[in-house]
C-alpha positions as a Markdown table, in Angstrom:
| # | Residue | x | y | z |
|---|---|---|---|---|
| 1 | Unk | 115.3 | 152.8 | 118.3 |
| 2 | Unk | 112.9 | 150.0 | 117.8 |
| 3 | Unk | 114.1 | 149.4 | 114.3 |
| 4 | Unk | 117.8 | 149.3 | 115.5 |
| 5 | Unk | 116.9 | 146.8 | 118.2 |
| 6 | Unk | 115.0 | 144.5 | 115.8 |
| 7 | Unk | 117.8 | 144.8 | 113.2 |
| 8 | Unk | 120.3 | 143.5 | 115.7 |
| 9 | Unk | 118.1 | 140.6 | 116.6 |
| 10 | Unk | 117.6 | 141.8 | 120.2 |
| 11 | Unk | 114.4 | 141.7 | 122.1 |
| 12 | Unk | 113.0 | 145.1 | 123.2 |
| 13 | Unk | 113.5 | 146.0 | 126.8 |
| 14 | Unk | 110.1 | 147.7 | 127.1 |
| 15 | Unk | 106.6 | 146.4 | 126.7 |
| 16 | Unk | 103.5 | 148.0 | 125.3 |
| 17 | Unk | 101.9 | 151.0 | 127.0 |
| 18 | Unk | 99.1 | 150.5 | 129.5 |
| 19 | Unk | 96.5 | 152.9 | 130.8 |
| 20 | Unk | 93.5 | 152.8 | 133.0 |
| 21 | Unk | 91.2 | 155.1 | 134.9 |
| 22 | Unk | 92.9 | 154.3 | 138.3 |
| 23 | Unk | 96.0 | 152.5 | 139.6 |
| 24 | Unk | 93.7 | 149.7 | 140.9 |
| 25 | Unk | 92.4 | 149.0 | 137.4 |
| 26 | Unk | 95.9 | 149.2 | 135.8 |
| 27 | Unk | 97.1 | 145.9 | 134.3 |
| 28 | Unk | 100.7 | 146.1 | 133.3 |
| 29 | Unk | 101.5 | 143.8 | 130.4 |
| 30 | Unk | 104.7 | 141.7 | 130.4 |
| 31 | Unk | 107.8 | 143.1 | 128.6 |
| 32 | Unk | 107.6 | 140.8 | 125.6 |
| 33 | Unk | 103.9 | 141.2 | 125.1 |
| 34 | Unk | 102.4 | 142.1 | 121.7 |
| 35 | Unk | 102.0 | 145.9 | 121.5 |
| 36 | Unk | 98.7 | 145.6 | 119.6 |
| 37 | Unk | 95.8 | 145.2 | 122.0 |
| 38 | Unk | 92.9 | 145.7 | 119.7 |
| 39 | Unk | 92.2 | 149.3 | 120.6 |
| 40 | Unk | 91.5 | 151.9 | 117.9 |
| 41 | Unk | 94.2 | 154.4 | 117.1 |
| 42 | Unk | 93.6 | 157.8 | 115.7 |
| 43 | Unk | 95.8 | 160.1 | 113.8 |
| 44 | Unk | 95.6 | 163.9 | 113.9 |
| 45 | Unk | 94.3 | 163.9 | 110.3 |
| 46 | Unk | 91.3 | 161.7 | 111.4 |
| 47 | Unk | 90.5 | 163.8 | 114.5 |
| 48 | Unk | 90.9 | 167.3 | 113.2 |
| 49 | Unk | 91.2 | 167.3 | 109.4 |
| 50 | Unk | 90.2 | 171.0 | 109.0 |
| 51 | Unk | 92.9 | 172.1 | 111.5 |
| 52 | Unk | 95.5 | 170.0 | 109.8 |
| 53 | Unk | 94.6 | 171.4 | 106.3 |
| 54 | Unk | 94.8 | 175.0 | 107.7 |
| 55 | Unk | 98.2 | 174.3 | 109.1 |
| 56 | Unk | 99.4 | 172.7 | 105.8 |
| 57 | Unk | 98.1 | 175.7 | 103.8 |
| 58 | Unk | 99.8 | 178.2 | 106.2 |
| 59 | Unk | 103.1 | 176.2 | 106.0 |
| 60 | Unk | 102.9 | 176.1 | 102.2 |
| 61 | Unk | 102.2 | 179.8 | 101.8 |
| 62 | Unk | 104.9 | 180.7 | 104.3 |
| 63 | Unk | 107.5 | 178.6 | 102.6 |
| 64 | Unk | 106.4 | 179.7 | 99.2 |
| 65 | Unk | 106.7 | 183.4 | 100.1 |
| 66 | Unk | 110.1 | 182.8 | 101.8 |
| 67 | Unk | 111.4 | 181.0 | 98.8 |
| 68 | Unk | 110.2 | 183.7 | 96.4 |
| 69 | Unk | 111.8 | 186.5 | 98.5 |
| 70 | Unk | 115.1 | 184.7 | 98.7 |
| 71 | Unk | 115.2 | 183.8 | 95.0 |
| 72 | Unk | 114.5 | 187.4 | 94.2 |
| 73 | Unk | 117.2 | 188.6 | 96.6 |
| 74 | Unk | 119.6 | 186.0 | 95.1 |
| 75 | Unk | 118.9 | 187.3 | 91.6 |
| 76 | Unk | 119.5 | 190.9 | 92.7 |
| 77 | Unk | 122.8 | 189.8 | 94.2 |
| 78 | Unk | 123.9 | 188.2 | 91.0 |
| 79 | Unk | 122.9 | 191.3 | 89.0 |
| 80 | Unk | 124.7 | 193.7 | 91.3 |
| 81 | Unk | 127.8 | 191.5 | 91.3 |
| 82 | Unk | 127.8 | 191.3 | 87.5 |
| 83 | Unk | 127.3 | 195.1 | 87.2 |
| 84 | Unk | 130.2 | 195.7 | 89.7 |
| 85 | Unk | 132.4 | 193.3 | 87.9 |
| 86 | Unk | 131.7 | 194.9 | 84.5 |
| 87 | Unk | 132.2 | 198.4 | 86.1 |
| 88 | Unk | 135.6 | 197.4 | 87.5 |
| 89 | Unk | 136.7 | 195.7 | 84.2 |
| 90 | Unk | 135.6 | 198.7 | 82.2 |
| 91 | Unk | 137.5 | 201.1 | 84.5 |
| 92 | Unk | 140.7 | 199.0 | 84.2 |
| 93 | Unk | 140.3 | 198.8 | 80.5 |
| 94 | Unk | 140.0 | 202.5 | 80.2 |
| 95 | Unk | 142.9 | 203.1 | 82.5 |
| 96 | Unk | 145.1 | 200.7 | 80.4 |
| 97 | Unk | 144.2 | 202.6 | 77.2 |
| 98 | Unk | 145.0 | 206.0 | 78.7 |
| 99 | Unk | 148.3 | 204.7 | 80.0 |
| 100 | Unk | 149.3 | 203.3 | 76.6 |
| 101 | Unk | 148.3 | 206.6 | 74.9 |
| 102 | Unk | 150.5 | 208.6 | 77.4 |
| 103 | Unk | 153.5 | 206.3 | 76.6 |
| 104 | Unk | 153.1 | 206.9 | 72.8 |
| 105 | Unk | 153.0 | 210.7 | 73.3 |
| 106 | Unk | 156.1 | 210.8 | 75.4 |
| 107 | Unk | 158.3 | 208.9 | 72.9 |
């Protein structure tokens, strides 16, 4: 939403967040104030890198196994469909040959 507002040339309708230990100490910045106040910001990777790495490994294994299972199922589906197609085509070909042979005998 912030990117859309700045692309349109409009000023944001909200200001930076403010926090304090009590309402008496809370200083609410003006709406147009600069959102950077010099405080340090942490990402999850900085705070708990081991937990993040474990989650990434679990995600990668889960998606890898899921992809392998569905690729195998897809291959099986193609093989079965091809086998059925060949079976139906072979039966029709044999039926056509027996029909032609019966016509030659009756003449």
